[in-house]
C-alpha positions as a Markdown table, in Angstrom:
| # | Residue | x | y | z |
|---|---|---|---|---|
| 1 | Met | -2.4 | 20.6 | -9.7 |
| 2 | Asp | -3.3 | 22.6 | -12.7 |
| 3 | Gly | -4.5 | 20.8 | -15.9 |
| 4 | Tyr | -7.0 | 18.3 | -14.6 |
| 5 | Ala | -10.5 | 18.6 | -13.2 |
| 6 | His | -11.9 | 16.6 | -10.3 |
| 7 | Ile | -11.8 | 12.8 | -10.6 |
| 8 | Ala | -14.3 | 10.8 | -8.6 |
| 9 | Ile | -13.5 | 7.1 | -7.9 |
| 10 | Asp | -16.1 | 4.9 | -6.2 |
| 11 | Gly | -16.3 | 1.2 | -5.5 |
| 12 | Pro | -16.8 | -1.5 | -2.9 |
| 13 | Ala | -14.4 | -2.5 | -0.1 |
| 14 | Gly | -11.2 | -4.0 | -1.5 |
| 15 | Ser | -11.8 | -3.0 | -5.1 |
| 16 | Gly | -8.5 | -1.1 | -5.1 |
| 17 | Lys | -9.8 | 2.4 | -5.3 |
| 18 | Thr | -7.7 | 3.8 | -2.5 |
| 19 | Thr | -4.4 | 2.4 | -3.9 |
| 20 | Val | -5.4 | 3.3 | -7.5 |
| 21 | Ala | -6.5 | 6.8 | -6.5 |
| 22 | His | -3.3 | 7.5 | -4.6 |
| 23 | Ala | -1.1 | 6.2 | -7.5 |
| 24 | Leu | -3.2 | 8.2 | -10.0 |
| 25 | Ala | -2.8 | 11.4 | -8.0 |
| 26 | Arg | 1.0 | 11.0 | -8.1 |
| 27 | Arg | 0.9 | 10.2 | -11.8 |
| 28 | Leu | -1.2 | 13.3 | -12.6 |
| 29 | Gly | 0.2 | 15.6 | -9.9 |
| 30 | Val | -3.2 | 16.1 | -8.4 |
| 31 | Leu | -4.2 | 16.1 | -4.7 |
| 32 | Tyr | -5.7 | 12.9 | -3.3 |
| 33 | Leu | -8.3 | 12.2 | -0.6 |
| 34 | Asp | -9.7 | 8.8 | 0.5 |
| 35 | Thr | -13.0 | 9.9 | 2.0 |
| 36 | Gly | -13.4 | 6.4 | 3.6 |
| 37 | Ala | -10.6 | 7.4 | 6.0 |
| 38 | Met | -12.9 | 10.1 | 7.4 |
| 39 | Tyr | -15.7 | 7.6 | 8.1 |
| 40 | Arg | -13.1 | 5.3 | 9.6 |
| 41 | Ala | -12.1 | 8.1 | 11.9 |
| 42 | Val | -15.7 | 8.4 | 13.2 |
| 43 | Ala | -15.8 | 4.7 | 13.7 |
| 44 | Leu | -12.5 | 4.6 | 15.6 |
| 45 | Leu | -13.5 | 7.7 | 17.6 |
| 46 | Ser | -16.7 | 5.9 | 18.8 |
| 47 | Leu | -14.7 | 2.7 | 19.7 |
| 48 | Arg | -12.1 | 4.7 | 21.6 |
| 49 | Ala | -14.8 | 6.7 | 23.5 |
| 50 | Arg | -16.7 | 3.4 | 24.2 |
| 51 | Val | -19.7 | 4.7 | 22.4 |
| 52 | Asp | -21.9 | 2.0 | 20.8 |
| 53 | Pro | -21.4 | 2.4 | 17.0 |
| 54 | His | -25.0 | 1.3 | 16.6 |
| 55 | Asp | -26.3 | 4.2 | 18.7 |
| 56 | Glu | -26.8 | 6.8 | 16.0 |
| 57 | Ser | -27.5 | 9.7 | 18.3 |
| 58 | Ala | -24.4 | 9.1 | 20.4 |
| 59 | Val | -22.1 | 8.7 | 17.4 |
| 60 | Leu | -23.4 | 11.9 | 15.8 |
| 61 | Thr | -23.0 | 13.8 | 19.0 |
| 62 | Leu | -19.4 | 12.5 | 19.3 |
| 63 | Ala | -18.6 | 13.5 | 15.7 |
| 64 | Arg | -19.9 | 17.0 | 16.3 |
| 65 | Glu | -17.9 | 17.3 | 19.6 |
| 66 | Arg | -14.7 | 16.0 | 18.0 |
| 67 | Pro | -14.9 | 17.2 | 14.4 |
| 68 | Ile | -13.2 | 15.0 | 11.8 |
| 69 | His | -11.0 | 17.1 | 9.5 |
| 70 | Val | -8.3 | 16.4 | 7.0 |
| 71 | Ser | -5.1 | 18.2 | 6.4 |
| 72 | Val | -3.7 | 17.6 | 2.9 |
| 73 | Asp | 0.0 | 16.6 | 3.3 |
| 74 | Glu | 1.7 | 15.1 | 0.3 |
| 75 | Ser | 4.7 | 14.1 | 2.5 |
| 76 | Ser | 2.6 | 11.7 | 4.6 |
| 77 | Pro | 2.1 | 8.1 | 3.6 |
| 78 | Leu | -1.6 | 8.6 | 2.8 |
| 79 | Gly | -1.1 | 12.0 | 1.1 |
| 80 | Phe | -3.2 | 13.6 | 3.9 |
| 81 | Arg | -3.6 | 13.5 | 7.7 |
| 82 | Val | -6.9 | 12.7 | 9.5 |
| 83 | Phe | -7.8 | 14.4 | 12.8 |
| 84 | Ala | -10.6 | 14.1 | 15.4 |
| 85 | Gly | -10.5 | 17.4 | 17.1 |
| 86 | Glu | -6.7 | 17.9 | 17.8 |
| 87 | His | -5.9 | 14.2 | 17.8 |
| 88 | Glu | -4.3 | 12.7 | 14.7 |
| 89 | Phe | -5.2 | 9.2 | 13.6 |
| 90 | Gly | -2.7 | 7.0 | 11.8 |
| 91 | Gly | -2.6 | 3.4 | 10.7 |
| 92 | Glu | -5.0 | 2.4 | 13.4 |
| 93 | Leu | -7.8 | 3.7 | 11.1 |
| 94 | Tyr | -7.4 | 0.5 | 9.0 |
| 95 | Gly | -7.6 | -2.0 | 11.8 |
| 96 | Asn | -10.1 | -4.8 | 11.6 |
| 97 | Asp | -12.1 | -3.6 | 14.5 |
| 98 | Val | -12.7 | -0.4 | 12.6 |
| 99 | Ser | -13.5 | -2.3 | 9.4 |
| 100 | Arg | -16.2 | -4.2 | 11.2 |
| 101 | Val | -18.2 | -1.1 | 12.2 |
| 102 | Val | -17.4 | 1.6 | 9.6 |
| 103 | Ser | -20.3 | 0.8 | 7.3 |
| 104 | Val | -22.6 | 1.1 | 10.3 |
| 105 | Val | -21.6 | 4.6 | 11.3 |
| 106 | Ala | -21.2 | 5.7 | 7.6 |
| 107 | Ala | -24.9 | 5.0 | 7.1 |
| 108 | Tyr | -26.0 | 7.7 | 9.5 |
| 109 | Pro | -27.4 | 10.7 | 7.5 |
| 110 | Gly | -26.0 | 13.2 | 10.1 |
| 111 | Val | -22.5 | 11.7 | 9.9 |
| 112 | Arg | -22.6 | 11.7 | 6.1 |
| 113 | Ala | -23.8 | 15.3 | 6.0 |
| 114 | Leu | -20.8 | 16.4 | 8.2 |
| 115 | Met | -18.3 | 14.5 | 6.1 |
| 116 | Val | -19.7 | 15.6 | 2.7 |
| 117 | Glu | -19.5 | 19.2 | 3.8 |
| 118 | Arg | -15.8 | 18.9 | 4.6 |
| 119 | Gln | -15.0 | 16.8 | 1.5 |
| 120 | Arg | -16.6 | 19.5 | -0.7 |
| 121 | Ala | -14.6 | 22.2 | 1.0 |
| 122 | Ile | -11.4 | 20.4 | 0.0 |
| 123 | Ala | -12.6 | 20.1 | -3.6 |
| 124 | Asp | -13.5 | 23.8 | -3.6 |
| 125 | Ala | -9.8 | 24.5 | -3.0 |
| 126 | Gly | -8.7 | 22.9 | -6.3 |
| 127 | Pro | -8.5 | 19.8 | -8.4 |
| 128 | Val | -8.6 | 16.6 | -6.4 |
| 129 | Ile | -8.8 | 12.8 | -7.0 |
| 130 | Met | -11.4 | 11.7 | -4.4 |
| 131 | Ala | -12.1 | 8.0 | -3.6 |
| 132 | Gly | -15.1 | 6.7 | -1.7 |
| 133 | Arg | -18.5 | 5.2 | -2.2 |
| 134 | Asp | -20.7 | 8.3 | -3.0 |
| 135 | Ile | -18.2 | 10.6 | -4.7 |
| 136 | Gly | -19.7 | 10.6 | -8.2 |
| 137 | Thr | -23.3 | 10.4 | -7.0 |
| 138 | Val | -23.3 | 12.8 | -4.0 |
| 139 | Val | -20.0 | 14.6 | -3.1 |
| 140 | Leu | -18.9 | 15.6 | -6.6 |
| 141 | Pro | -21.8 | 14.9 | -8.9 |
| 142 | Lys | -20.4 | 17.4 | -11.5 |
| 143 | Ala | -16.9 | 15.8 | -11.6 |
| 144 | Pro | -16.1 | 15.4 | -15.3 |
| 145 | Thr | -14.3 | 12.1 | -14.8 |
| 146 | Lys | -16.2 | 9.4 | -12.8 |
| 147 | Ile | -14.9 | 5.9 | -12.3 |
| 148 | Phe | -16.7 | 2.9 | -10.6 |
| 149 | Leu | -14.0 | 0.4 | -9.7 |
| 150 | Thr | -15.0 | -3.2 | -9.0 |
| 151 | Ala | -13.3 | -6.5 | -8.5 |
| 152 | Ser | -14.5 | -10.0 | -7.7 |
| 153 | Val | -15.2 | -10.9 | -4.1 |
| 154 | Glu | -12.4 | -13.5 | -4.2 |
| 155 | Glu | -9.8 | -11.0 | -5.3 |
| 156 | Arg | -11.0 | -8.4 | -2.8 |
| 157 | Val | -10.6 | -10.9 | 0.0 |
| 158 | Glu | -7.1 | -11.8 | -1.1 |
| 159 | Arg | -6.1 | -8.1 | -1.3 |
| 160 | Arg | -7.5 | -7.4 | 2.2 |
| 161 | Leu | -5.7 | -10.4 | 3.6 |
| 162 | Ala | -2.5 | -9.2 | 2.2 |
| 163 | Glu | -3.0 | -5.7 | 3.6 |
| 164 | Leu | -3.8 | -7.0 | 7.1 |
| 165 | Ala | -0.9 | -9.4 | 7.0 |
| 166 | Ala | 1.4 | -6.5 | 6.2 |
| 167 | Arg | 0.2 | -4.8 | 9.3 |
| 168 | Gly | 0.7 | -7.8 | 11.4 |
| 169 | Asn | -3.0 | -8.8 | 11.7 |
| 170 | Asp | -4.1 | -12.4 | 11.2 |
| 171 | Val | -7.7 | -12.9 | 10.0 |
| 172 | Ser | -9.2 | -16.0 | 8.7 |
| 173 | Arg | -10.2 | -16.1 | 5.0 |
| 174 | Pro | -13.9 | -17.2 | 5.7 |
| 175 | Ala | -14.4 | -14.5 | 8.3 |
| 176 | Leu | -13.0 | -11.8 | 6.1 |
| 177 | Arg | -15.1 | -12.9 | 3.2 |
| 178 | Ala | -18.2 | -12.7 | 5.4 |
| 179 | Glu | -17.2 | -9.3 | 6.6 |
| 180 | Ile | -16.7 | -7.9 | 3.1 |
| 181 | Glu | -20.0 | -9.4 | 1.9 |
| 182 | Glu | -21.7 | -7.8 | 4.8 |
| 183 | Arg | -20.1 | -4.4 | 4.1 |
| 184 | Asp | -21.2 | -4.7 | 0.5 |
| 185 | Arg | -24.8 | -5.4 | 1.7 |
| 186 | Leu | -24.8 | -2.5 | 4.1 |
| 187 | Asp | -23.2 | 0.0 | 1.7 |
| 188 | Ala | -25.6 | -0.9 | -1.1 |
| 189 | Thr | -28.8 | -0.9 | 1.0 |
| 190 | Arg | -28.3 | 2.1 | 3.3 |
| 191 | Ala | -31.0 | 4.8 | 2.9 |
| 192 | Thr | -28.6 | 7.7 | 2.6 |
| 193 | Ala | -26.1 | 7.8 | -0.4 |
| 194 | Pro | -26.0 | 4.0 | -1.1 |
| 195 | Leu | -23.1 | 2.6 | -3.0 |
| 196 | Arg | -23.9 | 2.7 | -6.7 |
| 197 | Ala | -22.3 | 3.8 | -9.9 |
| 198 | Ala | -23.1 | 7.2 | -11.2 |
| 199 | Ala | -25.1 | 7.1 | -14.5 |
| 200 | Asp | -22.1 | 8.7 | -16.3 |
| 201 | Ala | -19.4 | 6.7 | -14.6 |
| 202 | Val | -17.0 | 4.4 | -16.4 |
| 203 | Glu | -17.0 | 1.0 | -14.8 |
| 204 | Ile | -13.6 | -0.8 | -14.5 |
| 205 | Asp | -13.2 | -4.3 | -13.2 |
| 206 | Ser | -9.7 | -4.5 | -11.6 |
| 207 | Ser | -9.7 | -8.3 | -11.2 |
| 208 | Gly | -6.5 | -9.6 | -12.4 |
| 209 | Ala | -5.2 | -6.2 | -13.4 |
| 210 | Thr | -2.1 | -4.5 | -11.9 |
| 211 | Ile | -2.3 | -1.1 | -10.2 |
| 212 | Asp | -0.3 | 0.5 | -13.1 |
| 213 | Glu | -2.7 | -0.9 | -15.7 |
| 214 | Val | -5.7 | 0.5 | -13.9 |
| 215 | Val | -4.0 | 3.8 | -13.3 |
| 216 | Glu | -3.0 | 4.1 | -17.0 |
| 217 | Arg | -6.6 | 3.4 | -18.1 |
| 218 | Ile | -8.1 | 6.1 | -15.8 |
| 219 | Ala | -5.3 | 8.6 | -16.7 |
| 220 | Ala | -6.4 | 8.1 | -20.4 |
| 221 | Leu | -10.0 | 9.0 | -19.4 |
| 222 | Ala | -9.1 | 12.0 | -17.2 |
| 223 | Arg | -10.4 | 15.2 | -18.6 |
| 224 | Pro | -8.5 | 18.5 | -18.5 |
| 225 | Gln | -9.8 | 21.3 | -16.3 |
| 226 | Ala | -12.1 | 23.7 | -18.2 |
């Protein structure tokens, strides 16, 4: 892990930040965390407990009762494991039912405060490549390397369709486009930590680019640990 400082990668749904961050972490030999998985865990937890995701108080109570935490495990497919209390979540975190409500629960200030505290604790342990929507602006505002990864809506829809198809989920293109556009709106307009590029972030449009091309560009920008 030695050699590189923290790298913050932010961007909208489907921009490729999760895939790129994971590949970049392997390329640089740095730990990786997709913070979106933690918010997805809160969303899934509320769905499993039959708690209305739009009931902020109930969701926050549940998140406190069943704390979301992450165990870094480079041998796992994600590079980390996500737990709610003692229960581990897996691929179900990325189901379409979770995608439909994750931006709702992620907008709650209390939920964000809980998650940010845990994310910073991971960063305090050593260099990490962290992907999300408020990493460069809120979680790691002093990260020396900040990236804001974007892509066209059309490309993001196609990427998400491919991901869902690989998991055996069939979703219509128009419905998925509407869902992504709504997530963009919710993420950009929420009162707490809205999605936006940090003032000192480098913006990269991944439309039409391969994962390797984006990874190499970010690797060239990565700054060594002081």
